[in-house]
N, CA, C and O atoms as a Tinker XYZ file with bonds, in Angstrom:
   236  protein
     1  N   -210.755000  118.262000  -62.759000    73     2
     2  CA  -210.452000  116.853000  -62.860000    64     1     3
     3  C   -209.642000  116.597000  -64.126000    63     2     4     5
     4  O   -209.904000  117.190000  -65.173000    81     3
     5  N   -208.672000  115.721000  -64.022000    73     3     6
     6  CA  -207.830000  115.464000  -65.192000    64     5     7
     7  C   -208.442000  114.374000  -66.074000    63     6     8     9
     8  O   -209.301000  113.603000  -65.645000    81     7
     9  N   -207.978000  114.340000  -67.296000    73     7    10
    10  CA  -208.436000  113.359000  -68.280000    64     9    11
    11  C   -207.584000  112.092000  -68.125000    63    10    12    13
    12  O   -206.508000  111.984000  -68.714000    81    11
    13  N   -208.071000  111.147000  -67.337000    73    11    14
    14  CA  -207.313000  109.943000  -67.017000    64    13    15
    15  C   -206.971000  109.155000  -68.284000    63    14    16    17
    16  O   -205.848000  108.673000  -68.428000    81    15
    17  N   -207.909000  109.025000  -69.178000    73    15    18
    18  CA  -207.661000  108.270000  -70.424000    64    17    19
    19  C   -206.505000  108.881000  -71.214000    63    18    20    21
    20  O   -205.695000  108.157000  -71.792000    81    19
    21  N   -206.432000  110.186000  -71.239000    73    19    22
    22  CA  -205.356000  110.887000  -71.937000    64    21    23
    23  C   -204.002000  110.482000  -71.361000    63    22    24    25
    24  O   -203.063000  110.199000  -72.106000    81    23
    25  N   -203.907000  110.456000  -70.043000    73    23    26
    26  CA  -202.635000  110.122000  -69.400000    64    25    27
    27  C   -202.312000  108.635000  -69.485000    63    26    28    29
    28  O   -201.142000  108.253000  -69.500000    81    27
    29  N   -203.339000  107.802000  -69.540000    73    27    30
    30  CA  -203.098000  106.384000  -69.765000    64    29    31
    31  C   -202.499000  106.154000  -71.152000    63    30    32    33
    32  O   -201.620000  105.310000  -71.319000    81    31
    33  N   -202.979000  106.909000  -72.147000    73    31    34
    34  CA  -202.415000  106.812000  -73.500000    64    33    35
    35  C   -200.964000  107.283000  -73.517000    63    34    36    37
    36  O   -200.113000  106.671000  -74.161000    81    35
    37  N   -200.693000  108.364000  -72.812000    73    35    38
    38  CA  -199.313000  108.862000  -72.729000    64    37    39
    39  C   -198.426000  107.814000  -72.073000    63    38    40    41
    40  O   -197.313000  107.558000  -72.534000    81    39
    41  N   -198.916000  107.214000  -71.005000    73    39    42
    42  CA  -198.160000  106.161000  -70.314000    64    41    43
    43  C   -197.854000  105.003000  -71.260000    63    42    44    45
    44  O   -196.732000  104.497000  -71.275000    81    43
    45  N   -198.842000  104.582000  -72.048000    73    43    46
    46  CA  -198.632000  103.484000  -72.994000    64    45    47
    47  C   -197.546000  103.838000  -74.013000    63    46    48    49
    48  O   -196.759000  102.976000  -74.402000    81    47
    49  N   -197.501000  105.073000  -74.437000    73    47    50
    50  CA  -196.459000  105.505000  -75.376000    64    49    51
    51  C   -195.087000  105.529000  -74.703000    63    50    52    53
    52  O   -194.094000  105.106000  -75.296000    81    51
    53  N   -195.032000  106.013000  -73.490000    73    51    54
    54  CA  -193.761000  106.073000  -72.768000    64    53    55
    55  C   -193.222000  104.673000  -72.502000    63    54    56    57
    56  O   -192.011000  104.453000  -72.531000    81    55
    57  N   -194.124000  103.724000  -72.243000    73    55    58
    58  CA  -193.694000  102.335000  -72.007000    64    57    59
    59  C   -192.976000  101.741000  -73.214000    63    58    60    61
    60  O   -192.193000  100.802000  -73.065000    81    59
    61  N   -193.227000  102.267000  -74.387000    73    59    62
    62  CA  -192.600000  101.753000  -75.608000    64    61    63
    63  C   -191.143000  102.213000  -75.757000    63    62    64    65
    64  O   -190.399000  101.664000  -76.570000    81    63
    65  N   -190.743000  103.210000  -74.980000    73    63    66
    66  CA  -189.386000  103.732000  -75.094000    64    65    67
    67  C   -188.357000  102.711000  -74.625000    63    66    68    69
    68  O   -188.596000  101.950000  -73.688000    81    67
    69  N   -187.218000  102.712000  -75.291000    73    67    70
    70  CA  -186.081000  101.933000  -74.815000    64    69    71
    71  C   -185.250000  102.853000  -73.923000    63    70    72    73
    72  O   -185.435000  104.070000  -73.955000    81    71
    73  N   -184.338000  102.292000  -73.128000    73    71    74
    74  CA  -183.464000  103.155000  -72.339000    64    73    75
    75  C   -182.678000  104.122000  -73.235000    63    74    76    77
    76  O   -182.421000  105.267000  -72.864000    81    75
    77  N   -182.310000  103.637000  -74.408000    73    75    78
    78  CA  -181.561000  104.482000  -75.341000    64    77    79
    79  C   -182.422000  105.646000  -75.837000    63    78    80    81
    80  O   -181.932000  106.766000  -75.979000    81    79
    81  N   -183.689000  105.382000  -76.098000    73    79    82
    82  CA  -184.606000  106.448000  -76.520000    64    81    83
    83  C   -184.734000  107.508000  -75.434000    63    82    84    85
    84  O   -184.622000  108.705000  -75.702000    81    83
    85  N   -184.969000  107.058000  -74.212000    73    83    86
    86  CA  -185.123000  107.988000  -73.091000    64    85    87
    87  C   -183.844000  108.793000  -72.893000    63    86    88    89
    88  O   -183.889000  109.992000  -72.616000    81    87
    89  N   -182.709000  108.125000  -73.036000    73    87    90
    90  CA  -181.430000  108.823000  -72.888000    64    89    91
    91  C   -181.247000  109.859000  -73.984000    63    90    92    93
    92  O   -180.763000  110.959000  -73.720000    81    91
    93  N   -181.624000  109.525000  -75.197000    73    91    94
    94  CA  -181.497000  110.479000  -76.300000    64    93    95
    95  C   -182.355000  111.716000  -76.047000    63    94    96    97
    96  O   -181.900000  112.844000  -76.238000    81    95
    97  N   -183.587000  111.501000  -75.620000    73    95    98
    98  CA  -184.469000  112.635000  -75.319000    64    97    99
    99  C   -183.862000  113.481000  -74.213000    63    98   100   101
   100  O   -183.840000  114.709000  -74.290000    81    99
   101  N   -183.370000  112.802000  -73.181000    73    99   102
   102  CA  -182.737000  113.509000  -72.059000    64   101   103
   103  C   -181.553000  114.357000  -72.537000    63   102   104   105
   104  O   -181.434000  115.527000  -72.173000    81   103
   105  N   -180.698000  113.770000  -73.337000    73   103   106
   106  CA  -179.480000  114.455000  -73.772000    64   105   107
   107  C   -179.771000  115.614000  -74.732000    63   106   108   109
   108  O   -179.063000  116.620000  -74.721000    81   107
   109  N   -180.799000  115.476000  -75.553000    73   107   110
   110  CA  -181.076000  116.491000  -76.562000    64   109   111
   111  C   -182.020000  117.595000  -76.093000    63   110   112   113
   112  O   -182.195000  118.598000  -76.784000    81   111
   113  N   -182.624000  117.415000  -74.928000    73   111   114
   114  CA  -183.530000  118.430000  -74.421000    64   113   115
   115  C   -182.759000  119.592000  -73.815000    63   114   116   117
   116  O   -181.699000  119.410000  -73.215000    81   115
   117  N   -183.302000  120.777000  -73.980000    73   115   118
   118  CA  -182.670000  121.951000  -73.383000    64   117   119
   119  C   -183.326000  122.322000  -72.057000    63   118   120   121
   120  O   -182.847000  123.203000  -71.343000    81   119
   121  N   -184.425000  121.643000  -71.734000    73   119   122
   122  CA  -185.169000  121.938000  -70.506000    64   121   123
   123  C   -184.730000  120.997000  -69.384000    63   122   124   125
   124  O   -184.782000  119.776000  -69.531000    81   123
   125  N   -184.303000  121.571000  -68.273000    73   123   126
   126  CA  -183.800000  120.778000  -67.150000    64   125   127
   127  C   -184.856000  119.810000  -66.608000    63   126   128   129
   128  O   -184.535000  118.668000  -66.279000    81   127
   129  N   -186.105000  120.257000  -66.513000    73   127   130
   130  CA  -187.168000  119.394000  -66.005000    64   129   131
   131  C   -187.424000  118.212000  -66.931000    63   130   132   133
   132  O   -187.671000  117.097000  -66.471000    81   131
   133  N   -187.366000  118.455000  -68.227000    73   131   134
   134  CA  -187.548000  117.369000  -69.200000    64   133   135
   135  C   -186.392000  116.385000  -69.073000    63   134   136   137
   136  O   -186.602000  115.173000  -69.096000    81   135
   137  N   -185.186000  116.894000  -68.942000    73   135   138
   138  CA  -184.008000  116.033000  -68.758000    64   137   139
   139  C   -184.192000  115.136000  -67.535000    63   138   140   141
   140  O   -183.964000  113.928000  -67.605000    81   139
   141  N   -184.600000  115.728000  -66.424000    73   139   142
   142  CA  -184.803000  114.958000  -65.194000    64   141   143
   143  C   -185.901000  113.926000  -65.350000    63   142   144   145
   144  O   -185.770000  112.797000  -64.877000    81   143
   145  N   -186.985000  114.306000  -66.012000    73   143   146
   146  CA  -188.104000  113.391000  -66.226000    64   145   147
   147  C   -187.649000  112.166000  -67.018000    63   146   148   149
   148  O   -187.940000  111.035000  -66.628000    81   147
   149  N   -186.944000  112.379000  -68.112000    73   147   150
   150  CA  -186.536000  111.245000  -68.942000    64   149   151
   151  C   -185.395000  110.457000  -68.323000    63   150   152   153
   152  O   -185.230000  109.279000  -68.639000    81   151
   153  N   -184.613000  111.059000  -67.463000    73   151   154
   154  CA  -183.618000  110.306000  -66.700000    64   153   155
   155  C   -184.330000  109.333000  -65.763000    63   154   156   157
   156  O   -183.900000  108.192000  -65.597000    81   155
   157  N   -185.415000  109.792000  -65.157000    73   155   158
   158  CA  -186.206000  108.908000  -64.289000    64   157   159
   159  C   -186.870000  107.799000  -65.101000    63   158   160   161
   160  O   -186.925000  106.651000  -64.661000    81   159
   161  N   -187.369000  108.142000  -66.274000    73   159   162
   162  CA  -187.997000  107.139000  -67.143000    64   161   163
   163  C   -186.965000  106.079000  -67.527000    63   162   164   165
   164  O   -187.250000  104.883000  -67.479000    81   163
   165  N   -185.768000  106.521000  -67.907000    73   163   166
   166  CA  -184.701000  105.587000  -68.276000    64   165   167
   167  C   -184.398000  104.650000  -67.108000    63   166   168   169
   168  O   -184.251000  103.442000  -67.292000    81   167
   169  N   -184.307000  105.210000  -65.927000    73   167   170
   170  CA  -184.039000  104.409000  -64.735000    64   169   171
   171  C   -185.152000  103.390000  -64.492000    63   170   172   173
   172  O   -184.869000  102.232000  -64.184000    81   171
   173  N   -186.394000  103.800000  -64.624000    73   171   174
   174  CA  -187.515000  102.878000  -64.435000    64   173   175
   175  C   -187.495000  101.739000  -65.455000    63   174   176   177
   176  O   -187.766000  100.589000  -65.110000    81   175
   177  N   -187.179000  102.055000  -66.692000    73   175   178
   178  CA  -187.105000  101.032000  -67.743000    64   177   179
   179  C   -186.014000  100.022000  -67.399000    63   178   180   181
   180  O   -186.217000   98.813000  -67.516000    81   179
   181  N   -184.863000  100.521000  -66.977000    73   179   182
   182  CA  -183.760000   99.628000  -66.629000    64   181   183
   183  C   -184.102000   98.772000  -65.408000    63   182   184   185
   184  O   -183.763000   97.589000  -65.366000    81   183
   185  N   -184.768000   99.361000  -64.419000    73   183   186
   186  CA  -185.179000   98.593000  -63.245000    64   185   187
   187  C   -186.144000   97.480000  -63.631000    63   186   188   189
   188  O   -186.056000   96.367000  -63.112000    81   187
   189  N   -187.058000   97.781000  -64.536000    73   187   190
   190  CA  -188.018000   96.768000  -64.988000    64   189   191
   191  C   -187.285000   95.625000  -65.682000    63   190   192   193
   192  O   -187.588000   94.455000  -65.446000    81   191
   193  N   -186.327000   95.962000  -66.531000    73   191   194
   194  CA  -185.552000   94.924000  -67.226000    64   193   195
   195  C   -184.768000   94.079000  -66.230000    63   194   196   197
   196  O   -184.679000   92.861000  -66.380000    81   195
   197  N   -184.200000   94.724000  -65.213000    73   195   198
   198  CA  -183.448000   93.978000  -64.198000    64   197   199
   199  C   -184.362000   92.998000  -63.466000    63   198   200   201
   200  O   -183.978000   91.851000  -63.235000    81   199
   201  N   -185.558000   93.434000  -63.101000    73   199   202
   202  CA  -186.505000   92.546000  -62.427000    64   201   203
   203  C   -186.845000   91.347000  -63.313000    63   202   204   205
   204  O   -186.930000   90.216000  -62.834000    81   203
   205  N   -187.037000   91.604000  -64.604000    73   203   206
   206  CA  -187.367000   90.522000  -65.531000    64   205   207
   207  C   -186.216000   89.526000  -65.649000    63   206   208   209
   208  O   -186.441000   88.316000  -65.693000    81   207
   209  N   -185.002000   90.026000  -65.698000    73   207   210
   210  CA  -183.827000   89.151000  -65.796000    64   209   211
   211  C   -183.729000   88.281000  -64.550000    63   210   212   213
   212  O   -183.493000   87.077000  -64.655000    81   211
   213  N   -183.907000   88.871000  -63.380000    73   211   214
   214  CA  -183.825000   88.125000  -62.127000    64   213   215
   215  C   -184.952000   87.101000  -62.044000    63   214   216   217
   216  O   -184.720000   85.955000  -61.660000    81   215
   217  N   -186.174000   87.505000  -62.402000    73   215   218
   218  CA  -187.308000   86.590000  -62.338000    64   217   219
   219  C   -187.119000   85.397000  -63.283000    63   218   220   221
   220  O   -187.485000   84.270000  -62.949000    81   219
   221  N   -186.554000   85.650000  -64.445000    73   219   222
   222  CA  -186.356000   84.599000  -65.430000    64   221   223
   223  C   -185.033000   83.856000  -65.256000    63   222   224   225
   224  O   -184.727000   82.919000  -65.993000    81   223
   225  N   -184.265000   84.292000  -64.273000    73   223   226
   226  CA  -182.934000   83.720000  -64.011000    64   225   227
   227  C   -182.106000   83.645000  -65.287000    63   226   228   229
   228  O   -181.427000   82.650000  -65.542000    81   227
   229  N   -182.167000   84.701000  -66.079000    73   227   230
   230  CA  -181.432000   84.727000  -67.345000    64   229   231
   231  C   -180.182000   85.594000  -67.252000    63   230   232   233
   232  O   -179.886000   86.383000  -68.149000    81   231
   233  N   -179.462000   85.432000  -66.158000    73   231   234
   234  CA  -178.200000   86.177000  -65.967000    64   233   235
   235  C   -177.034000   85.245000  -66.016000    63   234   236
   236  O   -175.891000   85.678000  -65.877000    81   235
């Protein structure tokens, strides 16, 4: 069984990343899997921001 609390803490830290942070990690990593992971994180962050902009009609 995995340590759910541990992964919730990791999630909370990842949520603090900006798209620029995720992109920097992606670009500077030498591991392909890490690059792909942070590319997905960057995309999720941007999607969340887009939803917020649309919901707030601040476009």
